[in-house]
C-alpha positions as CSV (number, residue, x, y, z in Angstrom):
1,X,79.0,123.0,87.0
2,X,79.6,124.1,90.6
3,X,79.9,121.4,93.4
4,X,80.5,121.7,97.0
5,X,83.1,119.9,99.2
6,X,82.2,118.2,102.4
7,X,83.5,116.3,104.9
8,X,83.3,112.4,105.2
9,X,85.0,111.0,108.4
10,X,88.5,112.4,107.9
11,X,88.6,112.9,103.9
12,X,87.1,115.7,101.9
13,X,84.9,114.6,99.1
14,X,83.5,116.1,96.0
15,X,80.1,114.4,94.8
16,X,79.6,114.0,91.0
17,X,76.2,113.8,89.7
18,X,74.3,110.9,88.2
19,X,74.6,112.4,84.6
20,X,78.1,112.8,84.8
21,X,78.6,109.3,86.2
22,X,76.8,107.7,83.6
23,X,78.5,109.4,80.8
24,X,81.9,108.6,81.8
25,X,80.4,105.0,82.6
26,X,81.7,104.8,85.9
27,X,80.1,102.7,89.1
28,X,80.7,102.3,92.7
29,X,84.2,100.7,92.7
30,X,85.5,102.5,89.6
31,X,88.9,103.8,89.5
32,X,89.9,107.4,88.2
33,X,92.8,109.2,87.5
34,X,93.4,112.5,89.2
35,X,95.5,115.1,87.6
36,X,96.2,118.3,89.5
37,X,97.2,121.2,87.2
38,X,99.0,123.8,89.6
39,X,99.6,126.4,87.2
40,X,95.8,126.6,86.3
41,X,94.8,125.7,90.0
42,X,92.5,122.9,88.8
43,X,92.0,119.2,89.1
44,X,91.0,116.9,86.2
45,X,89.3,113.5,86.8
46,X,89.2,110.7,84.0
47,X,88.4,107.1,84.2
48,X,91.6,105.0,84.7
49,X,92.8,103.2,81.8
50,X,93.1,99.5,82.5
51,X,96.8,98.1,81.7
52,X,95.6,94.8,80.8
53,X,96.9,93.4,77.9
54,X,95.8,90.0,76.0
55,X,92.4,89.8,77.7
56,X,89.7,87.8,75.9
57,X,86.9,90.3,75.5
58,X,84.1,87.7,76.0
59,X,85.5,86.3,79.0
60,X,85.7,90.1,80.4
61,X,81.9,90.2,79.3
62,X,81.1,87.3,81.0
63,X,83.0,88.4,84.4
64,X,81.4,91.6,84.6
65,X,78.0,90.1,84.2
66,X,79.0,87.6,87.1
67,X,80.1,90.3,89.4
68,X,77.3,92.6,88.5
69,X,75.2,89.7,89.5
70,X,76.6,88.3,92.4
71,X,78.0,91.4,94.1
72,X,76.4,91.3,97.2
73,X,77.6,88.0,97.9
74,X,81.3,88.8,96.7
75,X,81.2,91.7,98.9
76,X,79.8,89.5,101.9
77,X,82.9,87.0,101.4
78,X,85.4,89.4,101.3
79,X,84.7,90.7,104.6
């Protein structure tokens, strides 16, 4: 897939199509790992792996639901 590089303020940005975002399970605020292969002159993007251990999966699910439901309020409070 060919994408264009464009400027946003002082940064160069490459947008990803919605299909790619959905396929990788990304959303606004997701962290990705950027790997540069200078020999092959390519950039590899992959979802960042969480370094969290011993987290209760049910608690994590409930927390994700809470954040999704109250994201606008949480963002307003963070300002």
